[in-house]
N, C-alpha and C positions, 0 to 999 in steps of 0.2 A: 566607749564611743556611743553605745546605746543610751547611757545616762546623759551624755551631752546632747543627743538628739531630743530626748524627752525634755530636758531643761530648755532647749531652744524653742520647742513647741509651746511650752507653758509661758515662756516670755512673750511669744507672739500673741497668744490669747489674752494675756494681761494687757499688752499694748493695745489690742483691739478695743478693750473697754475704755482705755484712755482716749483713743481716737474718737470713740462715739461721743465724747464731750466736745469735740471740735466742730464748729459750724461748717457745713458744707453746702455747696450749691452747684449742681451740674445741670446742663440743659442742652448739651450738644447733640445728643440723639434722643430728642424728647427730654426726659429728665434722667436718662441713663448717661453715665460717663462715656465719652467717645472712645476711650481706651483705658487700659490699666497698665501701669508701669511707664517710667519715663521713656524707655527705648521705644515701646510700642506707640506711645503718644506722639513721639517725634516723627513717626511715619503714619500719622492719621488714625492710629488705632489698629492698623492691619497686623494681626499677630496670630490668627487661627492656625496658619501653617508655617509661621516664621517666628518661633520662640527665641528670645534673646536674653531674657533674664527670668528670675524665679517667679515674678508676677505674671508671666505668660500663662501660668496654669489657670489664671482667672479667665482667660479667653478660651483655652482648650486644655483640660486637665491631662490629656495624653502627652502634653509637652513635658511633663515631669521627667520622662526618660531621656530627653534630649539635652538636658541642661547641666549634667554632672552634679556635683555638690556645690551649692552656692547660696548666698543670702543677698538681699537687696533692701534698701530703705530709701524712701524719697519723700519730698514735700513739694506740693504744688501751691502756687499763689494764683487764685482765680478771681477775675474781676468781670462780672456781668454788668451790662447797662440795660435797664428795662424801663419802659414808659408806656403810657396809654393816652389816647385822645378820644374823648366822647363828643359827638356832634349830633345836632338835630334832635336832642332829647327834650321832651315836653315837661319833664320833671325838674329841669334846671340843672342837670348834672354836666352840662357842656363844659369842657375845659381840657387843658393839657396837664397830665399828672406824671410826676417823676417818682419812679419806684426804687431809686438808688439810695435809700436811707442807710442801708448796710451795703458797703461797696466792695469790701475785700474779704476773701475767704481763704483759709489755709487747710489743705487737705493732705494728710500724711498717708503713707501706705508702706507695707513691709511684706516681704516674702522670704520663704525658706524652702529649699529642695534638697533631698538627700537620696542617693542611689543605694538601695539595699543590696542589689546584685545586678547582673547584666540584664535581668528581665523584670525587675521590680523597683519602683521608686515611690517615695512619699514626699509630701510637701504641705505647706499651708500658706495661704495668702490672706492678708487683712487689708481691706481697702474700702473707700467710699464708692459704692456702686452708683449712687445718684442722689439727686436732691433738687430742690427749688427754693428760691427766696424772693420775696418782694417786700419792700418797706416804703410805703407812701407816707413819709413823715412831714411833707410840706403841703399836703392837701389830700383829703380822703375822697377817692372817686365815688364813694357811695354816700357822701355827706348830704347830697340833695334828697336822699331817701330817709334821712334822719339818723344815719350812723354818726357816731362821735369818736373823737380821738384819732390816732394814727391807724392806718389800715395796712394789712399785709399778712403774709404767711411765711413760715419757715419749715421746710421738710428736709430731714436728714436720713440717709440710709447707709448703713454699714454692713458689709459682708465679712464673715470669717469662714474661710473655705479650706478645711482639711481635705487633702487629695491623695489618691492612690492611683498609680499607673502601672500597667503590666504589658509586656511585649507578647503579642499573640502569634506573630510570625516574623521572619526576618524583614526588617524595614517597616513594620506596622505595629502600632501600639494603641491601647485603649486606656482611657482614664475616667475615673469617676470622683466627684467631689460632693461633699455636703455643703450647702449654703446655709449657714447660721446667720439669720438676719436680725439686725437691730434697727428700728425705725423710731424717729421722734418727729412730732408735729406740734405747731402752735399757730393760732390765728388770732388776729385782733382787728378791731374797728369794723366789724360786720354787723353791728348791733342796730341795724335799720329795721323799723317795724315791719316793712313788707317781707324782709328776710325771715325775721323771727316768727312772724305770723304764718310763714309757709314751711315751718319746721315741725317735725313730729316730736322734737324734744328741744324746745327753745332755750332751756336752761343749760344745755350742752351744745351750743352752737358757735360761740365766739368768746374771746377774752377769758379762756379757761387755762391759760398757761401752757407749759410744755407737757405733752403726754407722750408716752413711749409704748412700744409693743415689740414683741419678739416673734420670730417664726422660723420655719425651716423649709428648705427645698433641696434640689439636687441638680447636678450638672454632669453630663456624660460627653466625652469627646473621643475622636479618632484622629490619628495622624499617620499618614503613609508616605513613604519615600518610593517613588517609581523609577527614578534614575538618580545619579549623583547630583543632578541639578534641579530636579522637579519634585516638590512635595505638595501634598494635598491634605487638608484637614476639614473637620466638621465638628459642630457641637450642638447639643440641645440642652437648654436650661429650663427646668420645670417651673411652673407657677409655685411661688412660695406662699403657703398659707400662714398668715400672721395674725396675732391678736388684734383686737379692735382698739381704736382710739376712743376709749370710753368718754373722755372729756369732750369729744366732738361727735358724740353719737347722734346729735341732731343736725349735723352738717353733712357728714359723709354717708353715702348709701350703706345699707345693711348695718345700721346702727354703729357707724364708725369704722367699717371695714376698709382696709387699704392694702390688699395683697400685692405681692410683687408679680408683675405679669411674666408669662413665659416668653422665651426668646430662643432663636436658633439661627445658625449661619454656617457658612462654608468659606474656605479660603484656599488660595494657591500661592506657593512661593517658588520663584524661578531664579536660579543662579545664572544670570545672563553672561557674566564674565567672572574671572577669578576674584574680582574685587566688588562687582556690582550685583546686588540682589534686589529683585522686584517682588512685592507682595500685593495681593489683591484679596479683599474680604467683602462679603455681603452678609448683612445681618437683618433679621426681622424681629420686631418687638410687638407683642400682641396686647397693646394697651387697651383695646376695645373690650377685652374679655373681663376686665376688672371694673365692676359697676361704678365705683367712685371716680374712676378715671374716664371710662368710656360712655357712661350714660349721658344723654343730652339734657340740656336745661329744660327742654320741652316736656320732659317727664313731669315737671311740676304742674303742668296744665292738663295732665291726663289723670290727675287725682293721686299722684305720688309725691308726698312732701319730702323735703330734705330729711335725710336720715332713714327713710323707708327702704325696704328691700329693693325696690325699683326707683328709688329717689334719684334726683338729678346728680350728675357728675360734671366733669369738665368737657365731656363730649369728644375726647381724643380718639383719633383713628389709629390703626396699626401703622407702623412706619417701617420702611425698607431703606437701609443705608448702605452705600457703596464706598469702600475705602481703598485707595491706591497709595502705596508707600514704597519707598526705595531706601536702601542703605548702601553706602560706598566706603570701602576700606581704603583710606589714603595711604596708611603705612601701619606698622606694628602698634603705633601709639594712638592713632586717630581714626575714628569712623564717623561719617556724617550721614544725616538722614533728612528726608523730606516727605511730605504727603499731602493728599487732598481727599476730603470726604464730603459726600453730598447725600442727602436723604429726602424722602417724601415728607410733606408737611403734616404733622399730627393734628393741628388745630384747624378745623373747618372755619370758613368765613362767617357762618351763622352761629358760632359758639364762642366768639371772642369776649362777650360780656363777662362771664364768670372767669374767663382766663386772663382778665386783668390781674388776677391774683397769681396766675401760673402761666406766664407767657413763654412756654417752651417752644418757640417758633424758629430758632436758628436752623438753617439747612446746610450751609456750606462752611467748611473749616479748612484752613491752610496751616500747615505745621512744618517746623524745622527742628533739628536736634543734632547732637553730637555726643560722642563718648571719647574720653581721654583715658587710656590705660597706662598706669604708672609702671615703672620697672618692678615694683613689688607685687604687681598683679591687681592692685586696687583699681577699680573703675569709677571714674567720675563722669556722670551723664547730666545733660541738660536738654530742655526742649522749650519751644515757645509755640503758642497757638494764637491765631487771629481768625475770628468768626465775624464777618461783616454783619452789620445790623440788618435784620430781616423784619419786615412789617407785614402783618396780616390785616388787611382792611376789612372791617365788618360788613356783612351784607345780610340784612334782616336779623341783626345780632342782638338787639335789645328788645325784649318782648313788650307788647303794648301795655300791660299792667305796670311796667317800669318806665313808661314814658316814651317807648320806641326810640328811634334813632340808631346810631351806629357807634361801636367801640372798635378802635384800631389799636392793636398791641404791637410792641416792638421789643426786640431783644438783640443785643450784640455781645460779644465776649472776647476777652483776651486772657491768656494764662501763661505762666512760666513755671517750670519745675526743675529741681535739681535732685539727684539721687547718688547714692554710693552703693557699690556692690562688689562682691568678690567671690571667686571660686575657691574652694578649699579641698 
């Protein structure tokens, strides 16, 4: 059995490297995924105290002791709609710009959990933690400044998270996971002289193809059962130090730095009736602590060019997201789910100009899902997400040297996923 476990872990790690080649785009909680695992996603991502499949260890590693022995694999089809409007610009950039040149993304995820004994469990989860994509192939928003070709960015982020959980007291467990991070980034169509002339390394600013970087961080979690019906959980995920995007050392602050920001949260799960369970999570993501994400464009006019240690970033603020989800067991074969998530806006009104490339502005998401358990024990799950379009209207958003005026950015999302899982 130990040999089978080792084989399964090796297979998951190999699959992770394959997943890293699949384009991803998430922006429901800034650029982090709103949830991991089809079951959690069906209830708006609420899973810190309500684990339902092996991918729940990505929300709270202490969950590994709650799940028995099981594996899960899923595929999400994600469709964002993003656009920008520039108005009142003296450089001639006014117009409506469609960023949907790349419209559909496929995001796989897999998980595995095994109980070693009644006090110890291990697992591994492989999943897309986040990403962003824009593809302005019918008009470059920066063309008036001299940029040529199609404009856009693609950012992908994969986590491989081996996990260990142990029971510290009756009803209480602690888990710890390593976050092995793979990131990839590319940018095109930013070759405007005002941009290149404001870079510490203009040769590594745009149109440098796909670059990748690896890093590592950790996550710790706690899960406690206070009654037969009430559970509480919490997690902390460290900042993950990653390698630099050398091909974009003149674009991102700290010579291409793009670490994964820290995050933390807590959740509660309440079994309201024998069939109805209600879960609520709150999560904070510290985007502002990563220079390339949190630094404002105004750094450029304080003597800090693109790529410098204090160079400009996207100007994102920290976000707090609230997730409310419910699952209802109809019978032995069917469970249905629903959820709603809302969060604070990461993109300030005066930072929309550069965020034409990264409009992670969605705040509200509505989800629904279901699981069908076959007589053999195999579980088939599905979920759908609708995030209505959110627009951040610029206010003082385009600096005077770029012609002033305003940039309004819009993002909406739909998604659908299916997964298969089984206890063994």
